[in-house]
Every structure is written in structure tokens, then in C-alpha cells.
C-alpha positions as CSV (number, residue, x, y, z in Angstrom):
1,M,-41.2,-28.5,29.0
2,E,-37.5,-29.4,29.3
3,G,-37.4,-30.4,25.6
4,F,-38.9,-27.1,24.6
5,A,-36.4,-25.1,26.7
6,R,-33.5,-27.1,25.1
7,L,-34.9,-26.4,21.6
8,L,-35.3,-22.7,22.5
9,F,-31.8,-22.5,23.8
10,C,-30.4,-24.2,20.7
11,T,-32.4,-21.9,18.4
12,V,-31.2,-18.8,20.2
13,T,-27.6,-20.0,20.2
14,T,-27.7,-20.8,16.5
15,V,-29.2,-17.4,15.6
16,A,-26.6,-15.6,17.7
17,F,-23.8,-17.6,16.1
18,A,-25.2,-17.0,12.6
19,A,-25.5,-13.3,13.3
20,S,-21.9,-13.2,14.6
21,A,-20.6,-15.1,11.6
22,A,-22.5,-12.8,9.2
23,E,-21.1,-9.7,10.9
24,A,-17.5,-11.1,10.7
25,G,-18.1,-12.0,7.0
26,A,-19.4,-8.5,6.3
27,Q,-16.3,-7.0,8.0
28,D,-14.1,-9.2,5.9
29,K,-16.0,-8.3,2.7
30,A,-15.8,-4.6,3.6
31,R,-12.0,-4.9,4.0
32,S,-11.6,-6.7,0.7
33,K,-13.9,-4.3,-0.9
34,D,-11.7,-1.4,0.2
35,K,-8.7,-3.2,-1.4
36,K,-10.7,-3.8,-4.6
37,N,-12.0,-0.2,-4.8
38,L,-8.6,1.5,-4.8
39,P,-8.2,4.3,-7.3
40,A,-6.9,2.9,-10.6
41,A,-3.7,4.9,-10.4
42,V,-2.9,3.4,-6.9
43,S,-3.7,-0.2,-8.1
44,K,-1.4,0.3,-11.1
45,A,1.4,1.6,-8.9
46,I,1.1,-1.5,-6.7
47,Q,1.0,-3.8,-9.7
48,E,4.1,-2.2,-11.3
49,N,6.2,-2.2,-8.1
50,R,5.0,-5.3,-6.2
51,P,3.4,-7.5,-8.8
52,G,1.4,-10.4,-7.1
53,A,1.9,-9.0,-3.6
54,E,-1.1,-9.5,-1.4
55,I,-2.3,-6.5,0.7
56,D,-2.2,-7.1,4.5
57,K,-3.1,-3.7,5.8
58,L,-4.4,-0.6,4.0
59,D,-4.9,2.9,5.5
60,V,-5.6,6.2,3.9
61,E,-3.5,8.9,5.6
62,K,-3.1,12.7,5.2
63,D,0.0,14.8,5.4
64,S,-0.6,18.6,5.1
65,G,-3.9,17.9,3.4
66,I,-2.6,15.5,0.8
67,A,-4.1,12.0,1.0
68,F,-2.0,8.9,0.4
69,Y,-2.5,5.2,0.7
70,D,-0.2,3.4,3.3
71,V,-0.1,-0.2,2.0
72,E,1.5,-3.0,3.9
73,F,1.9,-6.3,2.2
74,K,1.8,-9.9,3.5
75,A,4.7,-12.3,3.8
76,G,7.5,-9.7,4.4
77,Q,6.9,-8.1,1.0
78,G,7.3,-4.6,2.4
79,E,5.2,-1.4,2.3
80,M,4.4,1.4,0.0
81,D,3.0,4.9,0.4
82,I,1.1,6.0,-2.8
83,A,-0.6,9.3,-3.5
84,E,-4.1,9.2,-4.9
85,D,-2.7,10.1,-8.4
86,G,-0.5,7.0,-8.3
87,T,2.7,8.8,-7.4
88,V,4.8,6.4,-5.3
89,L,6.1,8.4,-2.3
90,D,8.2,5.6,-1.0
91,I,8.6,1.8,-1.3
92,A,10.1,-0.2,1.6
93,T,11.7,-3.6,1.2
94,V,12.4,-5.9,4.1
95,I,16.1,-6.7,4.4
96,D,18.6,-8.5,6.6
97,M,21.3,-7.0,8.8
98,K,23.9,-8.3,6.4
99,D,22.4,-6.1,3.7
100,L,23.0,-2.8,5.6
101,P,25.9,-0.5,4.9
102,E,28.2,-0.6,7.9
103,P,27.5,2.9,9.1
104,V,23.8,2.1,9.1
105,A,24.3,-1.2,10.9
106,A,26.5,0.5,13.6
107,A,23.8,3.2,14.2
108,I,21.1,0.6,14.5
109,R,23.1,-1.5,16.9
110,T,23.7,1.6,19.0
111,A,20.0,2.6,18.9
112,A,18.9,-1.0,19.7
113,K,20.7,-0.9,23.1
114,G,20.7,-4.7,23.1
115,K,17.0,-5.1,22.2
116,P,16.2,-7.6,19.5
117,I,15.5,-6.1,16.1
118,K,12.0,-7.3,14.8
119,Q,12.4,-6.0,11.2
120,L,14.7,-4.0,9.0
121,E,13.6,-2.1,5.9
122,R,15.2,-0.1,3.2
123,S,13.0,2.7,2.0
124,E,13.4,4.1,-1.5
125,V,12.0,7.6,-1.2
126,R,10.8,8.7,-4.7
127,A,8.7,11.7,-3.9
128,E,8.0,14.0,-0.9
129,I,5.2,16.2,0.3
130,V,6.5,19.7,0.3
131,K,4.9,22.7,2.1
132,E,5.2,26.1,0.4
133,G,3.2,29.2,1.2
134,G,0.7,27.5,3.4
135,K,0.0,24.8,0.7
136,A,1.4,21.4,0.2
137,R,2.3,19.6,-3.0
138,I,4.0,16.4,-4.1
139,S,7.5,16.8,-5.4
140,K,9.0,13.9,-7.3
141,L,12.7,13.4,-6.7
142,S,15.0,13.3,-9.7
143,T,17.1,10.6,-7.9
144,P,15.6,8.5,-5.1
145,K,17.0,8.8,-1.7
146,Y,17.3,5.9,0.8
147,V,16.4,5.6,4.4
148,Y,16.9,2.5,6.6
149,E,14.4,1.7,9.4
150,A,14.8,-0.8,12.3
151,E,11.8,-1.8,14.3
152,F,12.3,-3.0,17.9
153,S,9.8,-4.5,20.3
154,S,9.4,-1.0,21.7
155,G,10.1,1.7,19.1
156,E,11.9,2.2,15.9
157,V,14.7,4.2,14.4
158,E,15.3,5.7,10.9
159,V,18.9,6.1,9.7
160,T,20.5,7.7,6.6
161,P,22.9,5.6,4.4
162,E,25.7,7.5,6.2
163,G,24.6,6.3,9.6
164,K,22.9,9.5,10.8
165,V,19.8,8.9,13.0
166,I,17.0,11.0,11.6
167,K,14.0,9.8,13.5
168,V,13.4,7.8,16.7
169,G,9.8,6.7,17.3
170,K,7.8,4.6,19.7
């Protein structure tokens, strides 16, 4: 009977492992499927602005009822927020401290309070979600505006090119 018990244990273990692997594979397939099933306009915007970049994280978010894709790329290739119609709201590029204008660097050093900076980004804001009369719409900017973001181990800060802190987050 000992041989049968061992065989039964091995069979149950193998089936459980196979089921677990199949579930993990299905989750990976679902994630890659989501990336492949992006609206054509969103895919085109990614290709035009970050050709060859590989998507690391993809979320669909809403602001005032307007859906947009929050796309994070692998290997420090930045991020993009893209409306369903392909309008690029903003595109962030990972940068180094030496690439910051001095007023921005000073504001970030002050906000860091000695904490190490995990990542710095320069966001080119190309369009904004504007609320008018209870409704929201996307407004393309005639000239992009820039915002710098520093991420710390606990929190983040956004700064204008002039060094004014515009947002502090956790």
C-alpha cells in the first residue's frame, strides 16, 4: 500500500502544480492580451513616441469621466498617459539630477530632506483634461509645458521649471 500512497501523492502534487502553472500562464496571457488589444490610436501614439519600448505596466484610469491609458515602460523608458482617441496627455522621460534646471534641483533637494531620490522624470504635458459646465474634455496645448517629478522611498514631489512645488504625494 505504501507504493500506492506514494503514487497518489505524486499524482496529486503534479496535478496541483500543473493547475498552478496553467493559472499563472493564463494570467500572463491575459496581461499580454490587454497590451495587444489596445485601441489602435493608443498603440499608434506609443509607437510614434516610444518606438520599440516594451510595456511594463498598463492601467486604464478615469479623470472626470474621461478614460485614458497610463502606460509605464520597462528599462527606465518612462511613462505616457494617452486618451482613448490617441491624444498624448503627457510623456515622461527618466532623467538624472544633472539634467535638472537649478531651481528645480534646489526644490527637489529641499523636498527630499536628505532622503535618497529613487527616480527623476521630466514630463512633457501636451494636453489636459479641462472641466467646463459640469463636463470634461481634452484640451490640446499649443505649446507643451514641463513638470519635473522626483520619487523618494516614501513619497514624491512635482516641481515647475521655475522651482515651484506644485504637488506633494505619498
